[in-house]
C-alpha positions in Angstrom: 83.3 159.0 -19.8 79.8 158.9 -18.3 79.2 155.3 -19.6 82.4 154.2 -17.9 81.5 155.9 -14.6 78.1 154.1 -14.7 79.7 150.7 -14.9 81.8 151.5 -11.8 78.9 152.6 -9.5 78.9 149.7 -7.1 82.6 149.4 -6.5 84.3 152.3 -8.3 86.0 153.5 -5.1 87.7 150.1 -4.7 88.6 150.0 -8.4 89.9 153.5 -8.5 92.2 152.9 -5.5 93.4 149.7 -7.1 94.3 151.6 -10.3 96.2 154.1 -8.2 97.8 151.4 -6.2 99.0 149.6 -9.3 100.5 152.8 -10.7 102.2 153.8 -7.4 103.5 150.3 -6.9 105.6 150.7 -10.0 107.4 153.6 -8.2 107.2 152.5 -4.6 108.1 148.9 -4.9 111.1 147.9 -2.9 113.7 146.7 -5.3 117.4 146.4 -5.8 117.8 149.4 -8.1 121.1 149.0 -9.9 123.5 151.9 -9.6 126.5 150.5 -11.5 127.1 151.6 -15.0 126.0 149.5 -18.0 127.6 146.1 -18.5 127.5 143.5 -21.2 125.1 141.4 -19.2 122.5 144.2 -18.8 119.0 143.6 -20.0 118.4 147.3 -20.2 120.1 150.6 -19.3 118.4 153.6 -17.8 120.4 156.8 -18.0 123.6 154.7 -18.3 122.7 152.5 -15.3 122.3 148.8 -15.9 119.4 146.6 -15.1 120.8 143.1 -14.8 119.0 139.9 -15.7 118.8 138.8 -12.1 116.7 141.9 -11.2 114.2 141.2 -14.1 114.2 137.5 -13.5 113.0 138.0 -9.9 109.9 139.8 -11.0 109.4 137.4 -13.9 109.5 134.3 -11.7 106.9 135.9 -9.4 104.5 136.2 -12.3 105.2 132.7 -13.5 104.5 131.4 -10.0 101.3 133.3 -9.9 100.2 131.9 -13.3 100.9 128.3 -12.1 98.8 128.8 -9.0 95.9 130.1 -11.0 96.1 127.4 -13.7 96.6 124.2 -11.6 100.4 124.1 -12.1 100.3 124.6 -15.8 103.1 126.5 -17.6 102.3 129.6 -19.6 102.9 129.6 -23.4 105.9 131.2 -25.0 104.0 134.3 -25.9 102.7 134.7 -22.3 106.2 134.1 -20.9 107.6 136.9 -23.1 104.8 139.1 -22.0 105.6 138.5 -18.3 109.3 139.1 -18.9 108.4 142.4 -20.6 106.2 143.4 -17.7 109.0 142.6 -15.2 111.5 144.6 -17.2 109.1 147.5 -17.5 108.6 147.7 -13.7 112.4 147.5 -13.2 112.9 150.4 -15.7 110.3 152.6 -14.0 111.8 151.9 -10.5 115.3 152.7 -11.7 114.2 155.9 -13.5 112.4 157.1 -10.4 115.5 156.4 -8.2 117.6 158.4 -10.6 115.1 161.3 -10.6 115.0 161.3 -6.8 118.8 161.6 -6.9 118.6 164.4 -9.5 116.1 166.3 -7.4 118.0 165.8 -4.2 115.1 164.0 -2.5 116.4 162.2 0.6 114.3 160.5 3.3 115.0 162.0 6.8 116.7 159.5 9.1 113.8 159.7 11.5 111.3 158.7 8.8 113.5 155.8 7.9 113.7 154.8 11.6 109.9 155.0 12.0 109.3 153.0 8.9 111.5 150.1 10.0 110.4 150.2 13.7 106.8 150.1 12.5 107.3 146.6 10.8 105.8 144.1 13.3 107.9 141.3 12.0 110.9 142.9 13.7 109.3 143.1 17.2 110.8 141.2 20.1 109.1 139.5 23.0 108.2 142.8 24.5 106.3 143.9 21.4 108.8 146.5 20.4 111.5 146.7 17.8 114.3 144.2 18.6 117.6 144.4 16.7 118.3 140.7 17.1 114.9 139.8 15.6 115.5 142.3 12.9 118.8 140.7 11.9 117.3 137.2 12.1 114.3 138.0 9.8 116.6 139.6 7.2 118.9 136.7 7.3 116.0 134.3 6.7 115.2 136.2 3.6 118.8 136.5 2.3 119.0 140.2 3.0 121.6 142.4 4.8 120.6 145.3 7.0 122.4 147.8 4.8 120.7 146.6 1.6 117.3 146.4 3.3 117.5 149.9 4.7 118.7 151.2 1.3 115.6 149.7 -0.3 113.4 151.3 2.4 115.1 154.7 1.9 114.5 154.4 -1.9 110.9 153.7 -1.3 110.5 156.7 1.0 112.2 158.9 -1.5 109.9 157.7 -4.2 106.8 158.2 -2.1 107.8 161.9 -1.5 108.0 162.5 -5.3 104.7 160.7 -5.9 102.9 162.6 -3.2 104.3 165.9 -4.4 103.1 165.4 -8.0 99.7 164.0 -7.1 98.8 166.0 -4.0 96.9 168.7 -6.0 95.2 166.5 -8.4 91.4 166.9 -7.9 88.5 166.7 -10.2 86.6 170.0 -10.7 83.5 170.3 -8.5 81.2 171.0 -11.5 82.3 167.8 -13.0 81.7 165.9 -9.8 78.3 167.5 -9.4 77.4 166.7 -13.0 78.2 163.0 -12.6 76.4 163.0 -9.2 73.3 164.3 -10.9 73.7 161.8 -13.7 74.0 158.7 -11.5 71.6 159.9 -8.9 68.6 160.7 -11.2 65.6 158.4 -10.4 62.9 157.4 -12.9 59.6 155.6 -12.4 58.0 153.8 -15.4 54.9 151.9 -16.3 55.3 149.0 -18.7 53.3 146.2 -20.3 54.8 142.8 -21.3 53.5 141.0 -24.4 55.1 137.5 -24.2 55.1 135.4 -27.4 54.0 132.4 -25.4 50.8 134.1 -24.4 49.8 135.1 -27.9 46.8 133.6 -29.6 48.0 130.8 -31.8 47.5 131.4 -35.6 44.8 129.5 -37.4 45.4 125.9 -38.7 48.5 125.4 -40.9 48.4 127.4 -44.0 48.4 126.1 -47.5 51.6 124.5 -48.7 52.0 127.4 -51.2 52.2 129.8 -48.2 54.9 127.7 -46.5 56.8 127.3 -49.7 56.8 131.1 -50.2 58.0 131.6 -46.6 60.8 129.0 -47.3 61.9 130.8 -50.4 61.8 134.2 -48.8 64.0 133.2 -45.9 66.8 131.3 -47.4 69.1 132.3 -44.5 67.0 130.1 -42.1 66.9 127.0 -44.3 70.2 126.9 -46.1 73.4 125.0 -45.5 76.2 127.2 -44.0 79.1 128.4 -46.1 81.8 125.7 -46.2 85.4 125.6 -46.9 87.6 122.7 -47.9 91.0 123.0 -46.4 94.3 121.3 -45.6 95.8 121.8 -42.2 99.3 121.1 -40.9 100.1 121.5 -37.2 103.4 121.5 -35.3 102.5 121.4 -31.6 104.2 120.3 -28.4 100.8 119.1 -27.1 100.4 116.7 -30.0 104.0 115.4 -29.7 104.3 115.1 -25.9 102.7 111.7 -25.4 105.0 110.1 -27.9 108.1 111.2 -26.1 110.0 108.4 -24.4 111.0 109.2 -20.8 113.5 107.1 -18.8 113.3 106.5 -15.1 116.5 108.4 -14.7 115.0 111.5 -16.4 112.0 111.3 -14.0 114.4 111.2 -11.0 116.4 114.2 -12.3 113.1 116.1 -12.8 112.1 115.2 -9.2 115.4 116.5 -7.8 115.2 119.7 -9.9 111.7 120.4 -8.7 111.9 119.0 -5.2 111.0 122.3 -3.6 107.7 122.1 -5.5 106.8 118.9 -3.7 107.9 120.1 -0.2 105.1 120.2 2.3 105.5 122.7 5.2 104.2 121.5 8.5 101.1 123.3 9.7 98.6 123.2 12.6 95.0 123.9 13.1 94.6 125.3 16.6 92.2 127.1 19.0 94.1 129.8 21.0 93.1 131.9 24.0 95.2 135.0 24.8 94.8 136.1 28.4 96.2 139.2 30.1 98.3 137.2 32.7 99.3 133.7 33.6 96.7 133.4 36.4 93.8 134.1 34.1 95.2 131.8 31.5 95.6 129.0 34.0 91.9 129.3 35.1 90.7 129.2 31.5 92.9 126.2 30.8 91.4 124.4 33.8 87.9 125.1 32.6 88.8 123.9 29.1 90.2 120.6 30.4 86.8 119.8 31.9 85.5 119.3 28.4 84.1 122.8 27.8 83.3 123.3 24.1 85.2 125.8 22.0 82.2 128.2 21.6 81.7 128.2 25.3 85.4 128.8 25.9 85.3 131.8 23.6 82.5 133.2 25.8 84.4 132.5 29.0 87.5 134.1 27.5 85.5 137.3 26.6 84.1 137.4 30.2 87.7 137.2 31.5 88.9 140.0 29.2 90.7 137.5 27.1 90.3 136.6 23.4 89.7 133.3 21.6 90.8 132.8 18.0 91.3 129.8 15.7 94.0 129.2 13.2 93.5 126.7 10.3 96.5 125.0 8.7 98.8 127.8 10.0 102.6 127.6 9.5 105.1 128.7 12.2 105.6 132.2 10.9 101.9 132.9 11.0 101.6 132.8 14.8 101.9 136.1 16.7 104.8 134.8 18.8 107.8 132.6 18.0 107.5 131.0 21.5 103.8 130.2 20.9 104.6 128.7 17.5 107.3 126.5 19.0 104.9 125.3 21.7 102.1 124.7 19.2 104.2 122.5 17.0 105.5 120.5 20.0 102.1 119.9 21.4 100.0 116.7 21.2 96.8 117.2 19.2 93.7 117.2 21.4 95.3 118.3 24.6 95.0 121.6 26.5 98.4 123.3 26.8 99.9 124.9 29.9 100.1 128.7 29.8 102.8 130.0 27.4 104.1 133.5 27.9 104.2 135.6 24.7 104.6 139.2 23.4 100.9 139.9 23.5 99.9 138.1 26.7 99.8 134.5 28.0 98.4 131.8 25.7 96.7 128.5 26.3 95.7 126.4 23.2 94.4 123.2 21.8 95.8 121.7 18.6 92.8 120.3 16.6 94.7 119.0 13.6 98.4 118.5 12.7 99.7 118.3 9.2 103.2 116.9 9.1 105.8 118.5 7.0 108.0 116.6 4.5 108.4 115.9 0.8 105.9 114.1 -1.4 107.6 110.8 -2.5 108.6 110.6 -6.1 106.3 107.6 -6.7 103.2 109.7 -5.9 104.1 112.4 -8.4 105.7 110.2 -11.1 102.9 110.8 -13.7 103.2 114.5 -13.2 107.0 114.4 -13.5 106.8 112.3 -16.6 104.3 114.6 -18.3 106.5 117.6 -17.5 109.5 115.9 -19.1 107.5 114.9 -22.1 106.2 118.4 -22.5 109.7 119.9 -22.3 111.0 117.4 -24.8 108.1 118.1 -27.1 108.8 121.9 -26.9 112.5 121.3 -27.6 111.5 119.2 -30.6 109.2 121.9 -31.9 111.8 124.6 -31.3 114.4 122.6 -33.3 112.0 121.9 -36.1 110.0 125.1 -36.7 112.7 126.8 -38.7 112.8 123.9 -41.2 109.0 124.0 -41.3 109.1 127.8 -42.0 111.8 127.4 -44.6 109.9 124.7 -46.4 106.8 126.9 -46.7 108.9 129.9 -47.7 110.2 127.7 -50.5 106.7 127.2 -51.8 106.6 123.5 -50.8 103.0 122.4 -50.9 101.5 120.9 -47.7 101.3 117.5 -49.4 105.0 117.5 -49.9 106.4 118.6 -46.6 109.1 116.3 -45.3 107.9 113.5 -43.0 110.7 114.3 -40.5 109.1 117.5 -39.4 106.8 115.9 -36.8 103.7 117.4 -38.3 100.1 116.5 -37.8 98.0 116.7 -41.0 94.2 116.8 -41.5 92.0 117.7 -44.5 88.3 118.2 -44.7 85.3 120.6 -45.2 83.9 122.7 -42.4 81.9 125.9 -41.6 82.9 129.0 -39.6 81.9 127.2 -36.4 84.2 124.3 -37.1 81.4 121.9 -37.9 81.3 119.5 -40.8 78.3 119.3 -43.2 76.7 116.7 -40.9 76.9 119.1 -37.9 79.7 117.2 -36.2 82.9 119.0 -35.0 85.7 118.8 -37.6 88.5 116.6 -36.2 91.1 119.3 -35.9 93.9 118.2 -33.5 94.8 120.3 -30.5 93.2 122.2 -27.8 90.2 124.6 -27.9 92.3 127.7 -28.4 94.4 126.2 -31.2 91.3 124.9 -33.0 89.7 128.3 -32.8 92.8 130.0 -34.2 93.0 127.5 -37.1 89.3 127.9 -38.0 89.6 131.7 -38.0 92.6 131.5 -40.3 90.8 129.2 -42.7 87.9 131.6 -43.0 90.2 134.6 -43.5 92.5 133.0 -46.1 91.9 133.4 -49.8 91.5 130.1 -51.8 94.7 129.2 -53.5 96.9 131.5 -51.3 100.3 130.1 -50.5 100.3 128.6 -47.0 102.5 130.2 -44.4 103.6 129.2 -40.9 101.4 130.9 -38.3 102.3 131.1 -34.6 99.4 129.6 -32.6 98.5 129.1 -28.9 100.5 126.8 -26.6 103.8 127.3 -28.5 102.2 125.7 -31.6 102.6 126.5 -35.3 100.3 125.7 -38.2 99.6 126.3 -41.8 96.4 126.1 -43.9 95.6 125.8 -47.5 92.1 126.7 -48.6 91.2 124.5 -51.6 87.6 125.3 -52.3 84.7 127.5 -51.2 81.2 126.0 -51.0 78.5 128.7 -50.8 75.3 128.3 -48.8 72.6 126.2 -50.6 68.9 126.2 -49.9 67.9 122.9 -48.5 65.1 121.0 -50.3 61.6 122.0 -49.0 60.6 118.4 -48.2 63.7 118.0 -46.0 62.9 121.1 -43.9 59.1 121.5 -44.2 58.6 120.8 -40.4 61.1 123.5 -39.5 59.5 125.9 -42.0 56.1 125.4 -40.3 57.6 126.0 -36.9 59.3 129.2 -38.1 56.3 130.4 -39.9 54.1 129.9 -36.8 56.7 131.7 -34.6 56.9 134.5 -37.1 53.1 135.0 -37.0 53.0 135.0 -33.2 55.8 137.6 -33.1 54.1 139.8 -35.7 50.9 139.6 -33.8 52.5 140.8 -30.5 54.5 143.5 -32.4 51.3 144.9 -33.8 49.8 144.9 -30.3 52.8 146.7 -28.9 52.8 149.2 -31.8 49.1 149.8 -31.1 49.8 150.8 -27.5 52.5 153.2 -28.6 50.1 154.7 -31.2 47.4 155.2 -28.6 49.7 157.0 -26.2 51.0 159.3 -29.0 47.4 160.1 -29.9 46.7 161.5 -26.5 45.7 158.6 -24.2 47.6 157.9 -21.0 49.5 154.7 -20.9 47.1 153.2 -18.4 44.1 154.1 -20.6 45.8 152.6 -23.7 46.7 149.4 -21.9 43.3 149.0 -20.3 41.6 149.4 -23.7 43.8 146.7 -25.1 43.3 144.4 -22.2 47.0 144.5 -21.3 48.0 144.5 -17.6 50.6 147.1 -16.6 53.3 147.2 -14.0 54.5 150.3 -12.2 58.2 150.1 -11.3 59.7 151.6 -8.1 62.0 154.6 -8.6 65.3 153.4 -10.1 68.6 154.8 -11.2 70.9 153.8 -14.0 73.0 151.8 -11.6 70.1 150.1 -9.9 67.3 149.2 -12.3 64.0 147.9 -11.0 63.6 144.1 -10.9 62.1 142.8 -14.2 63.2 145.7 -16.4 64.9 144.3 -19.5 68.5 145.4 -19.9 67.7 146.6 -23.5 65.0 148.9 -22.2 66.9 150.6 -19.4 69.3 152.9 -21.4 66.4 154.0 -23.6 64.2 155.0 -20.6 66.8 157.4 -19.4 66.7 159.3 -22.7 62.9 159.8 -22.7 60.6 162.6 -21.5 57.8 162.0 -19.2 54.9 160.4 -21.0 57.0 159.4 -24.1 56.5 155.7 -24.9 59.0 153.2 -26.3 59.2 149.4 -26.9 61.9 146.8 -27.1 62.0 143.1 -28.2 63.6 140.4 -26.1 64.0 136.7 -26.8 60.6 136.0 -25.4 58.4 139.1 -25.6 57.8 142.7 -26.5 57.9 145.3 -23.7 56.3 148.7 -24.0 57.1 151.3 -21.4 56.6 155.0 -20.6 58.3 157.2 -18.1 55.9 158.5 -15.5 58.2 160.4 -13.1 61.7 161.9 -13.1 63.3 162.9 -9.8 66.6 164.8 -9.8 68.9 164.3 -6.8 68.8 167.2 -4.3 72.1 169.0 -3.6 73.6 167.5 -0.4 71.1 164.6 -0.4 73.8 161.9 -0.5 77.1 163.3 0.7 78.6 159.7 0.9 77.9 159.2 -2.8 79.3 162.7 -3.7 82.4 161.8 -1.7 82.8 158.5 -3.5 82.6 160.2 -6.9 85.1 162.9 -5.9 87.5 160.2 -4.6 87.2 158.0 -7.7 87.8 160.9 -10.1 90.7 162.2 -8.0 92.3 158.8 -8.0 91.8 158.5 -11.8 93.5 161.9 -12.3 96.4 160.9 -10.1 96.8 157.7 -12.0 97.0 159.6 -15.3 99.6 161.9 -13.8 101.7 159.0 -12.6 101.5 157.3 -16.0 102.5 160.6 -17.7 105.4 161.0 -15.3 106.6 157.5 -15.9 106.6 158.1 -19.7 108.5 161.3 -19.2 111.2 159.6 -17.0 111.8 157.0 -19.7 112.4 159.7 -22.2 114.6 161.7 -19.9 116.9 158.8 -19.0 117.2 157.3 -22.5 116.1 153.8 -21.9 117.7 151.1 -24.1 116.7 147.4 -24.1 118.8 144.4 -25.0 116.0 142.3 -26.7 118.3 139.3 -26.9 118.9 139.3 -23.2 115.2 139.8 -22.5 114.3 136.9 -24.7 116.7 134.6 -22.8 114.8 135.2 -19.6 111.6 133.8 -21.0 113.0 131.0 -23.2 
C-alpha cells in the first residue's frame, strides 16, 4: 500500500477523485433504465427487468466514437469491440440494479430537489438568464427527448445520488493510518555521495596477450554466441493482408459515402472577439473606439476600464455562444467588421469575426481513397469471417500447413529467426502483418514445442494464424577470429568496470572501518556531493533512481553503492528529519482525502457486486455479440 501511495504523491488527489467519479458515474449516469419485464430481444435481465439492445448500443457507440477520435478514425479490432460492448452492458446493468434498489428502499427525490436540479441547468435559461419553459422544450426536442422522459432520468439520478451518499458518507480512513503515511511521505533525508564514472577510469595497460583474450572469449559465451534460432512455418489469415486485393466499384464507394455522410459533415464555426458591456450605451462607445482601428489587446484594456469584459472564441459553433441571439448575429456578420450592439441575456455585446469556417459536406471526390479503403477493409473482414471456420476445421483435421487448400486466402512464410524476430544475418524476418501481429506470432513460435500440431490462434486486428516449429538451433560460440575486436572491447570495458567497482568497495570498507564518508572519499581522491534534503516523492537532482529506495532504508552513516549504465555511485545518509505534527496541514488533508476517496470507491464497488447478486443478472451472450459484430 505504501508503495502505491508513493507513486501518487504529485497528483493523488486528482486520481482518487477520478476513481470515485468513475465508480459513482456507474450509478449516477442518466440513462433510460428499462422497467418493462424481460423480452426475447433483451441483452440482459436484472431482477426480471429487461435491458434492450438499444440501451447497450448507445453506450457501445460512444466508446467506438471515442476510439476513432483517439486513433485517427481507425476501427477497433473484434476483440476490442467485444470488450466495449461488455463495458456498455456492465454499466447498464449497474444503473438498472441501482434503480431497482432505490425503488425497493422507497428512495424518492423530493419535487423541490428535482425542480432545483432542472432549473440549475444553464442550457434551459431564457433571454433573462432564468429558466424558460420554451427554451427547455426546444433543447429537449433538439436532442430527441421528451420532458417526461428527461425528468424521469433526472429523478433516477437524484435517487441514486441519495443512496450513494448514504453508503459512503461515513467512509473515512483512520487517523493513525493517515498520520503513518504522512510521516512516511514527509520524511526528509540528506546524503553525501561520490560518483565513479567508467569513462573517467584509468585505461588498462596495452592489449593483453591473445591467450588472455581467448580465455575471456571462452568464459563469456553469452556475449559472443549466435542467438537461439527456430525454423518455423507460418500461415496467416488477416483482413489487413487481403484488403488491398479487394475490388471496389464506384457504386460501392458512393454507397459508403451516403452511409457515412454524417462523418464528412462540417459544422460552420466562427473565430470571434467579443466584448460584453453592461448596457447598450457602453457597448456603443466601445464599438466606436474599436472601429478607429484599436487593437484587440487595447480593446480588452478599454473594456476592463468600462467594467466590461473581452473574450475570444476560436472555431466556435452556434451552441457554444452564451446567447442564441448573439450566435445568430455572429454567423450573419461579415468577417473583419465591428458589429452594432446586440442585446443578450448577460449584457450587450459588440464583436468582430476574425475567421469564418463555412459549413457543408466534404465532397466525395476528396474522401474517395478513404472510402475505398473502408470498403476494402470491410470486404476483407467478411472474407476472413467466412473462411476462418474452414481454416480451423482443416487444422483440427491434422492437415499440415503445406497442404492447406489454396482457396483459404492464406499468407504463408517459412524461415529461421530468433526471439527478437531477426534472421541469422540480423535482418528482420519477413513476417507479413502489422507490428502487433508480428509480435504475437514470434511469441507463439518461441512457446511452441517442435513438432507440435499447428492450431488456429486468434491474433490482433481480427487476424488468425498458425505456426509449425520444425527445428531448434541452439546458440553457438562464434569463431574467435570473427569477433576478436569485440572481445578486446568487452575485455577493456570489463577491466574498467572492475577497477571502479574496487574503488567503490574501498570507500564502503573505509566507512565501515570507522572513517567518515568525507574522510574516506578525500583519502581516495574522490570528490563528494552533498544533496539537499529530499523525500521519497521528490529526490534531489542527480540521484540515480536505483539508489533512492535503498537510501530510505539505511541508518545515518551506513554506506551503500549501486551500479548504473555509466558509473558506480557510493552514498551515505548524513541526516534524517521526521515531519513535525501539523507542519503541513495541506499535505495531511490531501492524504486524508485520497484515502477517504479510495475507501468510498471500494464500498461502491462492493455495493455494485452485491446488487448484481441480489437481482439475479442474466446475460444473453448471443445478443451481446450481435452488438459488436
